[in-house]
C-alpha angles and dihedrals in degrees: 000000000000117000127193119251115249113275131203116310111269119251109262118172114222122201102204091185093057121107088227111099117251093238089056092050090050092048092051091046094053092042090053092050091052095045091048090050095243087124115042136203117293092011109146118233127215117269117271091245095052092043092050091051093047094048093037094232134122117280087233088063090055093045093051092050093047092047091055091048090050091049090054094047100251096112136031131196127220119201111247093002111068141241123318140182103264117272090217091074109101109263094204092060093047100055117109092239092058095040095081093045091049095050096045109099115238117257090235112032116215111262119256099225128203131172116287092229089061092049092060093056113105119225095244092176089063090064110101094229092058102038098096144336120298146126111329095005105164096216098050120106123195096286091163089069100043112127095245095168093055092047092047091052090054091047091053091048093057094038088063093049107121092202105115089193090087088063093064127086111287135218113298089229093050140254111332096221092052092048090051091051092048093048092053092048094048094048091051104036104027104027089235115165103226150108130214095269090064094055122094120189113222137180098261130324090277090065089046091055092046092049092049090049093052094047099043103035140063123203106285096020110149116240128185112226128183113256111237092028149141111310092204091062090050090055093051092048093045091051089056089053095249123161106236119219111196111220119189123236127219134183090295096049130249111020103233094187092053090049092052090053092053098042120000098195113035117180089218141004122213116206142164097204101166095052115002114221119255106358096047103223123142118235109248122240092246091050091049091053090047091051094048092049092049092050090050093051094045097039090239126157119229120214108202114197107199095179105156108007092137091073109075124138111179096050144346119308113284115253116251125263087230090063090062093049111107094170099057094240096133126092105197120208123193134168144202096207095087095050100035117018135308096235090063089078095197124134136143143225124212107213134199105248094245091057097051097092093046091052091047091054093047092046090050090057092046105048109330097235143345119270111274102212101064089044090057091051094047093047090057092043089057097037095052093052098252093118095055092047091048092052091053092050094045092049090055092044094049091047088055091049092044090053091048091052095047092048092047091050090051091052098046108020105020092146089071117081118232119224133193100009096140096082146011131033099288141047134199127235114207118223127211118252113281097030108111112224096195093056091049092051093048092051091044089055089059086058093051097262122130103206119156122217117240092216091067090064093066119095093206131017112340111249093194140013127225148140125259111210121189116205104173094093097032122092123228090252092051090048094057094046091043094053090050089053091046091053090059092048092050090049093052093048098043096046091226138071112259116230111264133172088206096056 
């Protein structure tokens, strides 16, 4: 087959001051010429000696570049003949007549398709009140009082462990010693009916919710969700393709009768009974029994998110809904991120025994197993009593910060009712009709405040507006200054001066 004689060396610009080696620059230059069809299949290249002389570089530089191009299939060598652009490159795409057609972009580019259930997810992290930590951030525990030295000592202990077994894949359900410690804690503090074999360790409660959604639901399965409710749960359910049924809440929690009117046979029901997010009420005992009975009769699963039950100030923590469940319909989700620190990414699910294998199979497909090392540290942290002591300290600290926030609101914004201040690490301030909460939160973010709008927690049309203020990670001094700043923002957005005994 006829081949073309070598032509003049192509123009390749060398940057001799660049940190990139010359052979790499030559390799990338030739590769670009071939990909862009300026050199075509079977075209002969100049000899390495002549090319080195022409480019004023070492012949070793040329040899290294050509060797890399040969290894990747762009060039081929023929003994006694020279080096050529590889014949395996498609000739019909390398001809000059096709070059223009190939490089011309199509009038209608092919669509880049993704799943519809992903398209409906909102980029919550783009919202200014969720971008990072700050005053009144709702997901921020008291990190300034975390016992770093104790935790660090436990980390060092396990870092020096010569047992290479901890480097292998772990149990899909999680570390046995940690699961035993969690089971004992839940039976004692939360009245959860469980043993260690029912507990699965997950990477944060969000993964727990997503895993439960994938195991329990099919695309299109109807799910009751509290309205207003936790936006993170909505994301997990949407990603599983569920059909969300917004159910209003009242002073007793999720309105079961209203839910039955909207969808009589839900596949699952998502609730936060101990501390409803974001309004803060506790589901009454009669409403809990009504919900459990309805789920039993309809064959529905209940996903109980018990995200911050350790923080309760007027009385002892409320017993779990799962502890009242005699039919094993409740999947219980708890987390350590609200009591320890968010970056830990350790939470747990308490599973009905007949669901354990299904969750194991789904977890295996998702990420095989939770990381062993942080589980070892946490197991010791609980087993040596540090966890219980930390909870007691954090409960007192958050009560102090809650009181400071309530008192500051009374001084500066006493016209605005406060909701859900008996538990948790946040409270909600209700706004009068006509005052836009989203605008207030956006302007507050410009002042360094991280306040979330109540209206964003509604699945449908917002029935009320308000401000969700986290105080767990905000000091007493920051609270007072933050409320003063908030007062100015509310004034500017409402067009009138709110009543205030402190004005």
